[in-house]
C-alpha positions as CSV (number, residue, x, y, z in Angstrom):
1,M,-56.6,-80.4,-1.8
2,A,-58.6,-77.2,-2.0
3,K,-55.9,-74.7,-1.0
4,Y,-53.4,-76.0,-3.5
5,A,-52.5,-73.5,-6.3
6,G,-49.8,-73.1,-8.9
7,C,-48.9,-74.6,-12.2
8,F,-45.7,-76.2,-13.3
9,T,-44.0,-74.3,-16.1
10,M,-40.8,-76.4,-16.1
11,K,-41.2,-80.1,-16.4
12,D,-39.8,-81.9,-13.4
13,R,-37.9,-78.9,-12.1
14,S,-36.2,-79.9,-8.9
15,S,-34.8,-77.8,-6.0
16,F,-31.9,-78.7,-3.8
17,I,-32.1,-77.0,-0.4
18,F,-28.7,-76.3,1.1
19,S,-26.5,-73.7,2.8
20,E,-23.2,-74.1,4.7
21,E,-25.1,-73.0,7.9
22,L,-26.8,-76.4,8.0
23,L,-23.4,-77.8,9.2
24,N,-23.9,-75.8,12.4
25,Y,-26.2,-78.7,13.6
26,K,-23.2,-80.3,15.3
27,F,-23.1,-82.0,18.7
28,S,-19.4,-82.6,18.8
29,S,-16.4,-83.7,16.7
30,H,-16.8,-87.3,17.8
31,H,-20.6,-87.7,17.7
32,P,-21.9,-90.2,15.0
33,F,-24.4,-87.7,13.6
34,N,-22.2,-85.6,11.3
35,Q,-23.7,-83.2,8.9
36,F,-20.4,-83.0,7.0
37,R,-22.0,-85.7,4.9
38,L,-24.0,-82.9,3.3
39,K,-20.9,-81.3,2.0
40,L,-19.5,-84.6,0.7
41,T,-22.8,-85.3,-1.2
42,L,-23.0,-81.7,-2.6
43,D,-19.4,-82.0,-3.8
44,L,-20.0,-85.4,-5.4
45,L,-23.0,-84.0,-7.4
46,Q,-21.0,-80.9,-8.4
47,K,-18.1,-83.0,-9.6
48,L,-20.6,-84.9,-11.7
49,N,-21.9,-81.6,-13.1
50,A,-25.3,-82.8,-11.9
51,L,-26.2,-79.8,-9.8
52,E,-26.5,-76.2,-11.1
53,D,-26.2,-73.1,-8.9
54,N,-29.7,-72.0,-9.8
55,Q,-31.1,-75.3,-8.4
56,I,-29.6,-74.6,-5.0
57,I,-32.1,-72.9,-2.7
58,S,-31.0,-71.5,0.7
59,P,-33.1,-72.7,3.7
60,R,-34.9,-70.2,5.9
61,M,-35.3,-70.3,9.6
62,A,-38.5,-71.8,11.0
63,T,-40.4,-69.4,13.2
64,D,-41.4,-70.3,16.8
65,E,-45.0,-70.4,15.6
66,E,-44.1,-73.0,13.0
67,L,-42.1,-75.1,15.4
68,C,-45.1,-75.0,17.8
69,L,-47.3,-76.6,15.1
70,I,-45.8,-79.8,16.7
71,H,-43.6,-78.8,19.6
72,D,-44.6,-77.5,23.0
73,P,-43.6,-73.8,23.5
74,S,-41.9,-74.8,26.8
75,F,-39.7,-77.2,24.9
76,V,-38.8,-74.6,22.3
77,D,-37.9,-72.2,25.1
78,A,-35.8,-74.9,26.8
79,V,-33.8,-75.6,23.6
80,R,-33.2,-71.9,23.2
81,M,-32.0,-71.6,26.7
82,A,-29.8,-74.7,26.5
83,G,-28.1,-73.3,23.5
84,Q,-27.3,-70.2,25.4
85,G,-25.9,-72.2,28.4
86,Q,-28.8,-71.1,30.6
87,L,-30.7,-74.4,31.2
88,P,-29.9,-76.3,34.4
89,K,-28.8,-79.8,33.8
90,E,-31.7,-81.4,35.7
91,I,-34.2,-79.5,33.7
92,A,-32.4,-80.1,30.4
93,E,-32.7,-83.9,31.0
94,N,-36.4,-83.7,31.4
95,Y,-36.5,-82.4,27.8
96,G,-34.1,-85.1,26.5
97,L,-31.2,-82.5,26.2
98,G,-27.7,-83.0,27.5
99,T,-27.9,-86.7,27.1
100,E,-25.2,-88.9,25.4
101,D,-27.4,-89.1,22.2
102,T,-28.4,-85.5,22.2
103,P,-25.8,-83.3,23.8
104,I,-26.2,-79.6,24.2
105,F,-24.2,-77.4,21.8
106,P,-24.1,-73.6,21.4
107,N,-26.9,-72.0,19.5
108,M,-28.7,-75.3,19.1
109,H,-32.1,-73.6,18.7
110,E,-30.9,-71.6,15.8
111,A,-29.2,-74.6,14.1
112,S,-32.3,-76.8,14.6
113,S,-34.7,-74.1,13.5
114,L,-32.8,-73.7,10.2
115,L,-32.9,-77.4,9.7
116,V,-36.8,-77.4,10.1
117,G,-37.0,-74.3,7.9
118,G,-35.1,-76.1,5.2
119,T,-37.8,-78.7,5.1
120,L,-40.5,-76.0,5.0
121,T,-38.6,-74.3,2.2
122,A,-38.7,-77.6,0.3
123,V,-42.5,-77.9,1.0
124,D,-43.2,-74.4,-0.3
125,Q,-41.0,-75.0,-3.4
126,V,-43.2,-77.9,-4.3
127,M,-46.6,-76.8,-3.2
128,T,-46.4,-73.4,-4.9
129,G,-45.2,-74.8,-8.2
130,Q,-41.7,-73.4,-8.1
131,A,-40.5,-77.0,-8.3
132,L,-42.0,-80.4,-8.8
133,H,-39.5,-82.2,-6.5
134,A,-37.4,-80.8,-3.7
135,L,-34.6,-82.4,-1.7
136,H,-33.4,-81.2,1.8
137,L,-30.8,-83.6,3.0
138,G,-30.3,-81.6,6.1
139,G,-33.7,-82.8,7.4
140,G,-35.2,-86.1,8.3
141,L,-34.8,-85.9,12.1
142,H,-37.7,-88.3,12.8
143,H,-37.1,-89.1,16.5
144,G,-38.0,-85.6,17.9
145,F,-41.2,-85.6,20.1
146,R,-43.6,-82.9,21.0
147,G,-41.8,-82.0,24.2
148,K,-38.6,-84.0,24.1
149,A,-35.4,-84.5,22.0
150,S,-34.4,-88.0,21.2
151,G,-32.0,-90.0,19.2
152,F,-29.9,-87.2,17.7
153,C,-33.0,-85.2,16.9
154,I,-34.0,-82.0,18.6
155,Y,-36.9,-80.6,16.5
156,N,-38.8,-83.0,14.2
157,D,-38.7,-81.3,10.8
158,S,-40.9,-83.9,9.1
159,S,-43.6,-83.7,11.6
160,V,-43.6,-79.9,11.5
161,A,-43.6,-80.0,7.7
162,I,-46.6,-82.4,7.6
163,K,-48.6,-80.2,9.9
164,Y,-47.6,-77.2,7.8
165,L,-48.7,-79.1,4.6
166,Q,-52.1,-79.8,6.2
167,Q,-52.7,-76.3,7.5
168,K,-51.3,-74.2,4.6
169,Y,-52.1,-76.5,1.7
170,N,-54.9,-78.8,3.0
171,A,-52.9,-81.8,1.7
172,R,-53.2,-85.5,2.4
173,V,-49.6,-86.6,3.1
174,L,-48.0,-90.0,2.6
175,Y,-44.8,-90.2,4.7
176,V,-42.4,-92.9,3.8
177,D,-39.5,-93.6,6.1
178,T,-36.7,-96.0,4.9
179,D,-34.3,-95.2,7.8
180,A,-33.0,-98.3,9.6
181,H,-34.4,-96.8,12.8
182,H,-38.2,-96.6,13.3
183,G,-39.7,-93.2,12.4
184,D,-41.3,-93.0,15.9
185,G,-41.6,-89.3,16.3
186,V,-43.5,-88.8,13.1
187,Q,-45.7,-91.8,13.6
188,W,-46.9,-90.7,17.1
189,S,-47.5,-87.1,15.9
190,F,-50.2,-88.3,13.5
191,Y,-51.2,-91.6,15.1
192,D,-54.9,-90.5,15.3
193,D,-55.0,-88.6,12.0
194,P,-56.6,-90.3,8.9
195,T,-55.3,-87.6,6.6
196,V,-51.7,-88.6,7.2
197,C,-50.5,-92.1,6.3
198,T,-47.1,-93.2,7.7
199,L,-45.0,-96.1,6.4
200,S,-41.8,-97.1,8.1
201,I,-39.5,-99.9,7.0
202,H,-36.8,-100.4,9.6
203,E,-34.7,-102.9,11.4
204,T,-36.7,-104.7,14.1
205,G,-36.6,-102.9,17.5
206,R,-35.5,-106.1,19.1
207,Y,-31.9,-105.0,18.7
208,L,-32.1,-101.4,17.7
209,F,-33.1,-98.0,19.0
210,P,-35.9,-96.9,19.5
211,G,-37.4,-100.3,20.1
212,T,-40.8,-99.4,18.6
213,G,-42.3,-99.9,15.1
214,N,-44.0,-103.2,15.7
215,V,-46.3,-104.4,12.9
216,N,-49.3,-104.0,15.3
217,E,-48.8,-100.3,15.7
218,R,-51.6,-99.3,13.3
219,G,-52.9,-96.0,14.6
220,Q,-55.7,-95.1,17.0
221,G,-59.2,-93.6,16.8
222,K,-59.9,-92.2,13.4
223,G,-56.3,-92.8,12.5
224,Y,-56.5,-96.5,13.0
225,G,-55.4,-98.2,9.8
226,Y,-53.2,-95.3,8.6
227,S,-49.9,-96.3,10.3
228,F,-47.9,-99.1,8.7
229,N,-44.7,-100.6,10.1
230,I,-42.5,-103.3,8.5
231,P,-39.8,-104.3,11.0
232,V,-37.3,-106.4,9.0
233,D,-35.0,-108.9,10.7
234,A,-31.4,-108.1,11.4
235,F,-29.0,-109.0,8.5
236,T,-31.8,-108.5,5.9
237,E,-30.3,-108.3,2.4
238,D,-31.3,-106.3,-0.7
239,E,-33.8,-108.6,-2.3
240,S,-35.9,-109.2,0.8
241,W,-35.7,-105.5,1.8
242,L,-36.7,-104.3,-1.7
243,N,-39.6,-106.7,-1.8
244,A,-40.9,-105.3,1.5
245,Y,-40.5,-101.7,0.2
246,S,-41.9,-102.1,-3.2
247,T,-44.9,-104.2,-2.3
248,S,-45.9,-102.1,0.7
249,L,-45.4,-98.7,-1.0
250,R,-47.4,-99.7,-4.1
251,E,-50.3,-101.1,-2.1
252,I,-50.4,-98.3,0.5
253,A,-50.2,-95.5,-2.1
254,E,-53.1,-97.2,-4.0
255,F,-55.1,-97.4,-0.7
256,F,-54.4,-93.9,0.5
257,K,-54.1,-91.9,-2.7
258,P,-52.0,-89.0,-1.3
259,D,-51.8,-85.4,-2.5
260,V,-48.0,-85.3,-1.8
261,I,-45.3,-87.8,-0.8
262,L,-42.7,-87.0,1.8
263,T,-39.8,-89.5,1.9
264,Q,-37.3,-89.8,4.7
265,N,-34.1,-91.2,3.3
266,G,-31.9,-92.5,6.1
267,A,-28.9,-94.2,4.6
268,D,-28.2,-96.5,7.5
269,S,-29.5,-99.8,6.3
270,H,-26.3,-100.4,4.4
271,Y,-23.9,-103.2,5.5
272,Y,-21.2,-100.7,6.3
273,D,-23.3,-98.6,8.7
274,P,-21.7,-98.8,12.2
275,L,-25.0,-98.3,14.2
276,T,-27.3,-100.9,12.6
277,H,-27.4,-104.6,11.7
278,L,-28.8,-104.8,8.2
279,S,-27.0,-106.1,5.1
280,A,-28.2,-103.9,2.3
281,T,-26.0,-102.5,-0.5
282,M,-26.2,-99.5,-2.9
283,N,-28.8,-101.6,-4.8
284,I,-31.6,-100.5,-2.4
285,Y,-30.5,-96.8,-2.7
286,R,-30.9,-96.9,-6.4
287,E,-34.5,-98.3,-6.1
288,I,-35.8,-96.3,-3.2
289,P,-36.0,-93.0,-5.1
290,K,-37.0,-94.6,-8.4
291,L,-40.2,-96.0,-6.8
292,A,-40.9,-92.8,-4.8
293,H,-40.6,-90.8,-8.0
294,E,-43.0,-93.2,-9.8
295,I,-45.6,-93.0,-7.0
296,A,-45.3,-89.2,-6.8
297,H,-46.2,-89.0,-10.5
298,K,-48.9,-91.6,-10.4
299,Y,-50.9,-90.2,-7.4
300,C,-49.5,-86.7,-6.6
301,G,-49.1,-84.9,-9.9
302,G,-45.3,-85.4,-9.3
303,R,-45.2,-83.6,-5.9
304,W,-42.3,-85.2,-4.0
305,I,-40.5,-83.8,-1.0
306,A,-37.4,-85.7,0.2
307,V,-35.3,-85.3,3.3
308,G,-32.2,-87.0,4.7
309,G,-32.1,-88.8,8.0
310,G,-29.7,-91.4,9.5
311,G,-26.5,-92.6,7.8
312,Y,-23.3,-92.9,9.9
313,D,-20.8,-94.1,7.3
314,I,-20.5,-90.6,6.0
315,W,-17.6,-91.4,3.6
316,R,-18.4,-94.7,1.8
317,V,-22.2,-94.8,1.9
318,V,-24.1,-91.5,2.4
319,P,-22.7,-89.4,-0.4
320,R,-23.5,-92.1,-3.0
321,A,-26.9,-93.0,-1.5
322,W,-28.0,-89.4,-1.2
323,S,-26.7,-88.4,-4.6
324,L,-28.9,-91.1,-6.2
325,I,-32.0,-89.3,-4.9
326,W,-31.1,-86.1,-6.7
327,L,-30.0,-87.9,-9.8
328,E,-33.4,-89.7,-9.9
329,M,-35.3,-86.4,-9.3
330,T,-33.5,-84.8,-12.2
331,K,-33.6,-87.9,-14.4
332,N,-29.8,-87.9,-14.6
333,S,-28.5,-91.3,-15.5
334,N,-24.8,-90.4,-14.9
335,A,-24.5,-92.7,-11.9
336,Y,-23.0,-95.9,-13.1
337,G,-19.4,-97.2,-13.3
338,S,-16.6,-95.1,-11.7
339,L,-17.1,-92.2,-9.2
340,P,-15.5,-89.0,-10.3
341,S,-11.8,-89.4,-9.8
342,E,-11.5,-85.8,-8.7
343,W,-14.0,-86.4,-5.8
344,V,-12.2,-89.6,-4.7
345,E,-8.8,-88.1,-4.8
346,N,-9.8,-84.9,-3.0
347,W,-11.6,-86.6,-0.1
348,Q,-9.4,-89.6,0.3
349,K,-6.8,-87.4,1.9
350,K,-9.2,-86.7,4.7
351,A,-11.2,-89.9,4.9
352,P,-10.3,-92.5,7.6
353,V,-11.4,-95.4,5.3
354,A,-10.7,-96.3,1.7
355,L,-13.3,-94.5,-0.4
356,P,-15.3,-96.5,-3.0
357,L,-14.2,-96.1,-6.6
358,E,-17.5,-97.2,-8.1
359,W,-21.2,-96.3,-7.7
360,D,-22.1,-99.9,-7.0
361,D,-20.8,-102.1,-4.2
362,P,-18.8,-105.2,-5.1
363,A,-20.7,-108.5,-5.2
364,D,-18.4,-110.0,-2.6
365,M,-18.6,-107.1,-0.1
366,Y,-19.5,-109.5,2.8
367,K,-19.6,-113.3,3.4
368,P,-22.9,-115.0,2.6
369,I,-25.5,-114.7,5.4
370,P,-26.2,-118.3,6.7
371,R,-29.8,-117.5,7.8
372,K,-30.8,-115.9,4.5
373,A,-33.8,-118.2,3.8
374,E,-35.1,-117.9,7.4
375,I,-34.7,-114.1,7.3
376,T,-36.5,-113.8,4.0
377,E,-39.4,-116.0,5.1
378,K,-39.7,-114.0,8.4
379,N,-39.8,-110.7,6.5
380,L,-42.5,-112.1,4.1
381,L,-44.7,-113.0,7.1
382,T,-44.1,-109.5,8.6
383,L,-45.1,-107.9,5.3
384,E,-48.3,-109.9,5.0
385,K,-49.2,-108.9,8.6
386,A,-48.5,-105.2,7.9
387,L,-50.7,-105.2,4.7
388,Y,-53.4,-107.5,6.0
389,P,-55.9,-104.6,6.8
390,I,-55.7,-103.3,3.2
391,R,-55.8,-106.8,1.6
392,N,-58.7,-107.9,3.8
393,H,-60.6,-104.8,3.0
394,Q,-60.1,-105.3,-0.7
395,K,-61.3,-108.9,-0.4
396,S,-64.5,-107.9,1.5
397,E,-65.2,-105.2,-1.2
398,T,-65.0,-107.8,-4.0
399,K,-67.4,-110.2,-2.4
């Protein structure tokens, strides 16, 4: 990583990228993608006294030049025009704009550019040594394509950030996506690039958007063998999910040896999520950042950038799941037992559901899954298929 410079003067200093303006990325009041979850998470951390003002860094706006590291200039122009009410409907649809998933809203270019800029702010915080870890929960829009919006995502902040990491810092990037939906936009952006390794653990596309992420999608050309997908079966529970995550991330990190790790932290694999069909609990959201943190220190000198993503139960799931990332980054163990009563009482007045009172979910949150053994076995076979190239290569080297 020849261009990397900077020394860390404060052990494990972490930066939290946030401003109220990030809430301007808003399709409508009834759309499932609701950035109000950022405010709920911020408030939970502040009620815990786990986030200091000097740790909060305002995002900057991404420039058109930065957006065009990934996106076509014509698409950026279309998004700008759409947000000004100047893009005809038939042209907008060619760019994936004005659809049910990705409606047009005023100033959508500016809101989307700030979201991308927030992830670039996180990158610069880490790569210049101002922080060892950085969290931008406003990011993680992994479905955006070079010339098309898709699945609630206009610009793809993670893809732009990875290209930015390559060009500015000459870094080898391991991208880890634990959203319940396949990280298709990021995968396709680097499908032929051996200096970017992508790992996506998601619900099988058999029942869920975007329908991609098959175990056989391994990359192409020089990038063949650097794309990993683990599509888990519907109704997968904690133990099976965590086995897939832990086993794959450890083996892939050892194989790839990245300079920096970028994690996408969609919180929609939870049983309560209204858009998916998995049966995970808060247990996985404790373990996801723990292992990411460990891998960052083992291979990357601690360099860890984390973004948000999906998560559509914004009251009961997202604030707890996302807070746990920050608490892990800052080595704060104050995340057991009861949630801060002040946070619960304040937001219960506005929440349409009963808020959780504890960090962890109750053991009897849902009835036992009758196909548990079958699902677990199926996921084990998927994991073996996904990791076969690495394991087969290791076997041939030891002969």
